[in-house]
N, C-alpha and C positions, 0 to 999 in steps of 0.2 A: 522146080513142079513148073511144069509145059502145061498150056492148054490157054484155053478163050475166054476173057474177061466180058461176063453178059449180062445183061440187065436182067433182074430178076420181076419172075410174075407179080402183080403186081398184090395177091392174098400172102406172099412171103417176105414183100419186106418188112424190114425190120427202124423203124429210124433211132432206136436206142444206139446202134453202133454208127460207128462210121460209112464200113461195108455197107452198109444195110440195106442203098440200092441195088447192090450187082451182087454176081456171083461168078465164081471160077469153073467151064466145064474142062476139067484134069482129065488129058491127052495120056500124060508122063509122069510120074512121081517116084521121085532117088530119095532114100532116107540116108542122110551124109550119119548123121547120129543120130542115140537115143537120148531121151532125157527123166529123170525120175520127174513126179510129180510135183507142179510147185509147193511152193509154203504156203503161199497165199493167192489171191487171185489178181492178172496184172490190171486192174480195174481205178476208176478212180479213187473207191471205196472199200481199198485190200482188203478189210476187215482182219489187220494186223499190227500188233502192238508194234512200238517203236524198235523195242530191242531186235525181233524176229526181222525188222526191215533193215536194220542196221546189217545186221550179218547177214541179208543177201540183197543188199545195197544193189547189186547190179543187174537184180530184177526190179529191187524197187525204182531204179532210175528208168525204170525202159515203160512205167505205165504215165499215160496220157498228164495229168497234171506237175510231175516231176520236168517231165522233158517241156512243158510250156515255162515254167518258172525258169531254169536255165536258157530258153529262149528270151524269155524279158530281160531277165538281165543282162544276157549280151547287147540287144537290142539298147534298152535305156541305159548301157554305160558307152555304144556307140553314140546315141543322141546326145550325150551329157559333153565328148568330148569333142564332136564335130563343134558343139555351142559353144565351150569354150575355147576352142582353137578360133573362131570366129572375132571372139570379144579380143585377142590378143592375149592370149594365157598360153604360157611353154611347161610343158607335163614335162615334169623331172624327174627320177626313181633317186629315194635316198639310199643310204644303206639299211639290211635289216640287224647286221650286228652291230653293235654301238655299247654304249657305254649307259650307267643307270644312272639316270634322274627322276629327282621328286616331283610325280604325278600323280595321279586320283585313286592308285590301286599298286598293287605289287606287282612286280615285275616279274618274266620267265629269263633265268638265269640259265644262259649255256658255258659251260666250261673249257676254259682256252686249252687246249693239247702242246700247242709252243711256247706257254706261260703257265706254268704248273700254279695253281691256288688262285690264279686268276679266271673270274668269269666274263662274257659278255651279257648283254641284259636286250631281249627283245624291244623294241618300238613301241610304247601305246599310243603314238603316234610321232611324227616327224617333227617333232617341235624345235630340236636344235637345228635341226639342216635345213629348213625351212629361212628359220631364222637368219643363217649364214647366207641363201640366198638374197633374202633381202639386201642384205649389206652389200652385197658382192655387185649390185645393181640387176639383178632378176628379179625387177619388179611386180608379175605378175607371173604365177607360179601355181600351177594345182598337180596332183599326182593322185590316181590309186591306188589309198595306199591302206594297207595291211596292217593289221593295230592286233596287239596283243594285253592282255589285260590280265592279272589271276586274280580274279573275282568271279562269285558266287553267280550260278545262271541265273536269268529272269528270262518273263517273254519277250523282253525288249533289248536283252543283253546275253551277249554271249563273251567267253574269252579270248575266242579268235572272230575278226570281223575287219570289214574293208569300208573305208568313210574315203567320199569327195573331200581331199584336204586341199585350201586355197588358201591363198597367202597373198597379199597385193600392200605396197606402200604407197606412202601419202591419198589415204583417203580417209571418207568418215562411214559413218553406218549405212547413212542413204547412201554412197556409192556401194556399198556391199548387199541393202537389199532388192538397188536397184541389177546388182548382175545376177542375184538369187533369182528374185521370181520367174522371169518367164521360162526359166527352164522348169522350174515345178510345176507353173502352168502348163507347159506342152508335155510333160510326162503325163499328168491325169488326164489332159485330153485325147495322149493317142494308149496308154493302158489303162486306165479307168472311164475311160469316155465320160468323166466330169468337164464340165466348165466352171473355172474358179474365175472372180474378178481381180483385176488389180486397179491400186496396191491391196495389198494383203491386208486385214485390220490390226493395230499394234493397240497393246494394251500394258501397262506395269506392271512387274512384280509383283506393288502392292496393292493394284487393282484386282490381280488375276487369283491373290489369298483373296483379298473381302469377299470378292463375289461368287469365286468358283474354289475357292480351299485348296486349290491348287498352282504349281508353277509351272504345270503344261495341262490348260485348259482344254474342256473339250468343248465347242461353240455349239454341235450340233439341237442341241436341247437345253431346256431354262433350268428350274429349281435352282435359283439364283439363292446366294447367301444373304445374309441383309443384316445388321445391327440393330438389336433394342435395346439394349441395357438402358438406354433412354425413358423406354416406356416402362420397363420392369425395376427401375433403381427404386422406389419409392414403395413398391408396393407389400404385397404384406407375406409373398414367399420370400420366405427366408435364403432356399438356397441362393436362389436368383440376386438377393441382395449382399450377401457375403460375399457371394464369388467378383461383385463389385466395387464393394467396399474394399478387398486386398487387392484391387487393380485390374481388376479380370472383366472380362464382357460376357454377353450374351449373346448369343446368333440361332439364327433358325431360320429354317427354308418350308418350304409348303409343298407336299409331297400331292398330286393331284390324284382323284378319284381314290384313294385311298383310306376314307373316312368310316369304311368297314372292316377295317382292320382289326384281329379278333386279339384277345388278350395275349395269348401266344405269339403272335405278328409283332408286339408291341415291345412284350418280352425279347421279343428276339433283339429287336432293334438294340435295346437296352444293351443287351448282351455285347452286340459288336460294338458298339461305342464305349464299352467297359473294354475289351481288348487292342480299339484305336488309344487309349490312354484316355479317356474321360472318367469322370468321377462318378459321371451317370448322365437320363437322356429324359428330358423332361416331352408329352407329347397333349395335345388339343387336338380335338374330331371337330370339325364344322360341319354342322347339321342342319336339314331342310329348318328345324326348329328351333336352333341356337348351338351351345358348345357341348362339349361333354371331355371331362378331362376330373383327373384326381386334383391337380394342381388346382381348377379352377375355384374352388373355395375362399383361396387365397388370394386370390389373382383379381375375380370380380367378373361380370359381364362386359363391362364398358373398356378394362385391359383387353381381355380374350378378343372384343369386334377390333381396337387399335391395332393388337396382332396377326388376326387375319388381313386386315387392311394393309400393313407395308410388308407382309409377304406375299399377298395377293392370293390370300386362300379365299377358295370359294363355298360352295354347299356342297361335301362329300370331299372334301379334302381333309388332308391332317398334318401339324404341324405339329414338328421336332425342333426341341432345344437343347442346345448344351451352352451350362452355364463356367467357364474357366479361364485360367488364363488365353491370353487372346492366341498364340501359335497352336494351344491344344484346340480350341475351340473351330479356328479354320480349319486345321489340318480334320480331326473327327466327321465334320460335317463334310468337308470337301469327299472323301473317302467313301460314307455313306451314300451322298451323291451320286456316286457312281454305279457304287453297289443296286442301288433303289433303281437306276435307269435302266440298267440291265435286267434286274430283275422283272422290272415291270414291262419292260420290251417297248421302251419312248424313244429309243434313238433310233434315228431316220437311216436308213440302209442306203446307200449308193449314194451318201453324201459327204462330200470332201469340205472342211472347214480349216483353211490355212491360219494363221495369224503370228507376228511378231510378239516374242513378250520380251520387254527392253528395262531398262531403270533399275537391275537389281543391286542387293546391298554389296557395298564394294570392302566392306570389311567390318568383321565379329568379334567380341572382347575373347580372350584365352576363358577358360575357366578356371577360378581362382588366382586370378593372375590378371595384372596391368596391363599388360600388353595385349597385342591385335594381330588378326590374321586373316589375310586375304583370303576371300570365301571361294572366289574364280580362279585365277594365280595370280603370283605377284606383281603381274606386266601389265595389268589393266588398268586401262586409265579411268579415272573419276572425271564424272561429268564436268564440265569447266565452271558450271555456277554452282559445284559444291565442292571446289578448293579449298576454301576459307574454312569450310566444317572440317578439314584434316586435322587445323590443330586444336578447334574448340569440342567439336563430339565428333570425331571419327564416326561413330557408328550411324551418322545421320547421310555420310556420302553416298552418293548410285553412283554406280560403274556404267560407262560406254559399252555392258558383257547385252547381248542378246542371243535367245531361243525361237527356232524355228518349230513351232508345233504345229503339227497336224490330227485331227480328232483326239488328243487327250496323249498324243505320241510324239514326246521330242523327237525331232528327225536332224537336227542338225544346231549348232550353236556357236558364239567365237563373238570375239568383243576387238576392241581398239588399243592397240599399247600404245601404254609409257613412251614416249619419246625424248621428255626432258630428264636430264640429270636431277634439278631441285626438287622431282614430283616425287619422283622415285625414291 
């Protein structure tokens, strides 16, 4: 096409498209080739299902959102590499064809042509190679590593993915936090226009489960879990009393503005709790005139008032409770907390809340066995103050492990390794 680029007349401008302020006065047009009608629109919303977009991937990649994503990935990796280089880190590429090692998922295997019956494994992480680098004196390594894990697809997990892999010798957790936080702050500022203060909040695994019912808590909204076992232990409600008597707990949370929930909505919450593993779900509506609940006749007004006070429930709120084993109660309410926050649209947009989750359990007892197995990996160091518990009560030992969580998603994690033979 040959012609002159001109400003459009004001009445014909179209701000909805990138070229809406200009037009081309064409003096010559040569058709180089013809094309069929595209199977979908090359716009932000193509109006096509994913299989169609994948079939015509070359067209899908022309769309502006895809172009922006690819450019943002390039620019963010460039920024990360520049930052790590300035911190004295060395980028080393490690082999892709390696031996199978026990990790968190199944391996992808590649048959060897030169050694019939033998296989290579694609790496789930560069674990062995970065350890070799540490021993060899390359004590500040990183890599933009391709990883392969034969596991089911999830929204935040794929069989093939890229991770920023970092390993350093002679450091502690604080050194790693100090290394990672500035680049996260810089990335969020550059690509999401969000300012995030340092240092990031830090909460223990135990606190995360107690308050949020998740080891990757979303701090953008409240609805915190509370233990109310001490309030209802001697109440007349048998479900609560029996659960506590068996060593369980009663956990609850307040849902703002949901006291007007219909019978169908409360039944729906109960059905969801059942699907998540709970035996049931109890509820109390806080109204202007008092409380409404099928269990109110067993608890009494004074207990209901105390429950509302502990959960921070006000008139117009709905209080929900799960009575079960601790693990079930916190996980079920944690999942309901997320689901209800999404349904009720209470999660702030354009807000980023990074935090470190620390002090994970080190070991767990094998079911039906007297042995213990590492929760993270067998080289994770215990907290120094927990060394004595390895002989007396191994399940009480906490690990020098940590996860970086942003808005309910785990985006990174690691641990300090054992470096003493007697501890290993």
